[in-house]
N, C-alpha and C positions, 0 to 999 in steps of 0.2 A: 544138272546141265537144263537151261528152261528151255520149253520148245515150243515155238509159235507155230499153227496151224494157220495157213495161208489160202484164203479160196480163190486158187488162180482161174478162175473162168470169172470169177465177177466184174472187172472193168470194160471200158470200152474198147480197150485193145489187148486183151486178152489172148491166150496167157503170156504175150509176150511184153507187156509192164511190169507184169508180177514175178516173172521167171526175171527178168533183168534187173529189179528192186530186189530180189532175195539174192542173186549174185553180186551185187554190188554189197546188201549188207554183210554176206558172207566173207568177203575181202576186205572189207572197212573198220568192221565194228570187232569189240573186242570178243574172242572167242567164247562167249561164257552162253552160248545158245544155240539150238539145234532148229531146223526148219521142215515143217511137214507142206509139201504142196500138195493141194488137194482138188483134183478135176480129171479131166481125159487125161490118161497116161499118153497116149501117143503124141497128142498136142502138145505137152509139157517135155517130153523126153526131146521133141522137133527144137523148140527152143533151148533148151538144156544144152546142146549137141553145140548152141553157139557160145557157148561161156565153159571151153571143155577145162580149161582150168581149176575149178571149183572144186572143194574139199567137198566130195560126194560121203563122207562119213559122216556129215553133219545135214544130211540133206536126205530127205526118204519122200516117195510120191505115192498117196494113196487113191485108191480110183474110184470116180464119182463120175458118172456118164451124162447125168442130167445138167442142166444149165437151168438158174433162175435170170428171166430176161429183166430187163429196165421197165418194160412195162405190163410184166407179171400184176395182180394185185397181191398185198404182200403175205398176209395169213393164208391164203387160197393156195398159193405158189409152197408155202412152207408144208402144206398138207398134201398136197397133188404131187410133189417132187422130193418124196425122201432121200432117193439118189443123186440129187443135186448136191455142187460142191459147197453151197452154203448148207445147206442141212446136215451133211455130212459132215463137214468140218467144224460144226457147233457142235455136232455130238462129239466129235471127237475130243474136245473143252471138255464137257460134261464128265466125260468121262474118264476125266484124271489124263488123257492119253496128250494132251496139249496145255500148255499151263495159259495161254492165250490166243484168241483168233483175230483175226482181220481180214475185210473184206473190203474191195472197191466197187462191189456189185449193189443191187435196189437196195438203197437204204431203209424204205419201208420192210421190206423182207427180211434183213437183217435185225431190225428194232424187231419184228414179231417174231422170227427164228430165236432171237436171244431171250425173249420174255418168255415163249412157251418151252423153250428147250431146257434153259438155265433156271429161269424163274426169277423174281423179284425179292429182294431184300423185305423182310417185314417193315411196314409202314410204307413202303413205297407201293404208289399205286401206279405211276409212268416212270420209265426209263427217261433218260435224257441225253443228246447227245451235244457232248460239250466241244469247242472248238477254242485251241491256242491261236491268237494275232499278236503281230509283233506289236510294242510300242518302244520307244528311245528306252526305257525303264525295264526293260523284260517283257516276255509275254504276259497277255491278260485271258482269262478265260471266259469266254461267254457261255451260258447255261440258260435257256436251250438254243441251239445255234440249226433248229430247224425240224425237229422229231414232232412237235405238240403244239400246234400253230394255237390251241383254245386253250387255255391251262387256269386251273381252278387255284386259290391262296394258298392251300395246301400244298400243291404241287409247285408252285413257284417256290415255297419254302423248302423242300426237300433238295430241288435243284440246289439252291444256295447252300443247303449242309453239304450235300456231295461235291460240289464244285469245292468248298472249303477243303475237305479231305485229298482233293486231289493235288490241289495248289500246295498244300502242306508235305504229305508225305511223298508225291511223286516230285514234283517240280521244285520244292525243298523251300517255300516260304513258310518260315517259324509261326508268323500271325495274320493269315491273308486277309487283306480289307474287302471288305463284302459292300457293293451298291447296287441299289435297284435302280435298271435303267426307266428313266421317266421325263416327262417334260417339264418338269419344274424342281426344285429342291424342296417347297413347301410340303408340310404333310398333306394338304389336301388337293395335291396335284394328281391327274391320273382319274382312271376309271375306278369302278368300288372295288373290284379284283387286286387293282393296284394298291390303293389306300390301306386296305386290308391285308395285304402281304406287306406292305410298308410296316403298319402297327405291330405287327405278330413278328415280323423278325427281329424289331427292337426288341423282343422278350428274349430273344435265343441268348442263351448265357454263354454259350459257346461259339458264337461268331463274332468275331469280329467286325459287326456291322455298322457302317457309316452314314447310311441314311440312301435317301432318292440323290440318283446321278443324273448328270444329262449328256447327251451323246460325246459331245467335246471333250469330257472327261474321262472317256474310255482311252481317247489315244495320247493325250497330255495328262500330265498332274493335276490331279485338283487343288484349287488355290488352299484349300485346308485341309485336304484328307492325305495329299499325295497322290501317288500310284495306287490304283483300285485295282487288284488281281483276279476279282470274279466280278462281273457283270449280271446278274438275272433277270432276263425276259422272258416272254414267251417265243415259242419256236418260229410265230410269222416274223416279230420284229429282229429275231437273232437272226433268221436266215438272211433276212434284207441286209444286216450289218456286215455278215460275214461275206456275201457276193461284192459289198462295196470294196471291203477290205482286199479281196482277190483281185479288184480290177486297180487296185494302186499301183500294184507291178509295172502292168501293162500301161496307164497312164506316165511314168514316168517315162519308161523306154518310149513312150511316142512321141513325147516333148523332145528326149532328145535327139534321136532319129531327126526330128523334124528341123531344131534348131540348133543343134551343136553335134551332128554325127560322128564327128571326131573322138570325142567323150566316150563312145561305145567302147575303143579299146582300151580304155586309161585302165591302168589297174589302182586307182585310187577310188576309182567307181564301184568296182567290183563288190566291195562289202556292204553299200546302199544297195545294190539291186539282190545282192543275196538277201538283204534284209528284209526287201519287199515282195520278196519268193515265197509265197504261202506254202509251198511245196515242201520248205524248212522246218516244216513244223508237223509234219508227217499229217497222220490222220488225227480224227476227234474222237476222242473215250466214249462210250457207252456207258454212264455211269446210272446204277438202281439195279442192276442187273448184278447175279451173282456170278462173278467171272471176271475177267478180263478180255472186255470187246474192243477193237477199234475201226472206226469206220472211215474208208479214204472216198475220195470222190470218183466217179468215173472215170472224169479225164486225168485222173493221176498219172502222174509220171512215175518213172522207173526211181527215180531219187526220193519223192510222196512216199512210193513203197518199204524203201530203204530206212528211210526217217521212221516212217510206222512202227516197223520191224522194233526199230531203238525204243521207240515209245511203250509196244507193248513188254520187251523184255524190262525197261524198269520197272513198270506198274507192277508186272508178275513177281521181278523181284524184291521191291518194296512191300508185297504182300497187300496188296490194295485192297481184294476182297475182305479178307481176315479186318482191315484196319476199318473199312466202311461196317461192316458188321458190328463190331464194338461200338464204334462214334454213336450209329444209329440205336445202339440197345442204353446209351446214357442217357440221350435227352428225347424220347419219343416227340414227333411233331407233333404242334399244338393241333386245334381242328378250330379254326377261325372260322366265320358266318359267310365270307365269300367261297 
């Protein structure tokens, strides 16, 4: 049985949100997994008491008295707070007592903890936060979604390779189409790093790289290449895009409430509202670290946590760690000039 360790103290409304999400997952998902809640036992048990029907044989609590706050400096927090729910949970994963770990806490600290405790794959210089976002033809994976604001060409190439593996082996796209986000499709477009990345990606034989793409090609199919599965960009651009995506559900709801409030009760509208709800996609996988780590937004809802647990189970079930290690060994990343 797959075991997922959950940082119960990380999110804005912890541990209520985390416990609520775990309860939903245990009730609604196939019983192929168990959960370890990591954090302050008294606070966790108070929330668990609200869910008296849970199967406690698939749930345990590991104590961790300290908490990494959203304002803590990432690396310093990992070193100064070894008894935090974040560090204790990550060490459970490192020790093999959990097959995956997820947190809605401090993103930088989660990235730092995973890098220090789990380590990076050979040839990977930085991990990347990936984010699945909805489109009419299925989700698209954005890499990087905010972990790395400034990136080298080599790092962007590795992000493309990591995203390709995730979409192929976990999401199930047989031959993911990879595009580099740019201000135009021509070879000479973009800054020096983006141009060098574009040239190097064309030489990657194990990627279906379609070339430079523009922002409009993320949401709707490209006129020549069709649906893009992996969008590669630095974390500054990726995070702006992710936050824009997150606003779409609120935009649609706001317009309907203003102009046609009766439609909010229409069952025909429910699929569209679910489609635009970013929480339906759970958290973002942290790719490049040796293991399965899922990062959720601090303002996550219980449904976000529930879906993030489902993502973690799928990644562990598909052997994501072994697949990444094997794939990276087949084709070492090039050393572009940029």
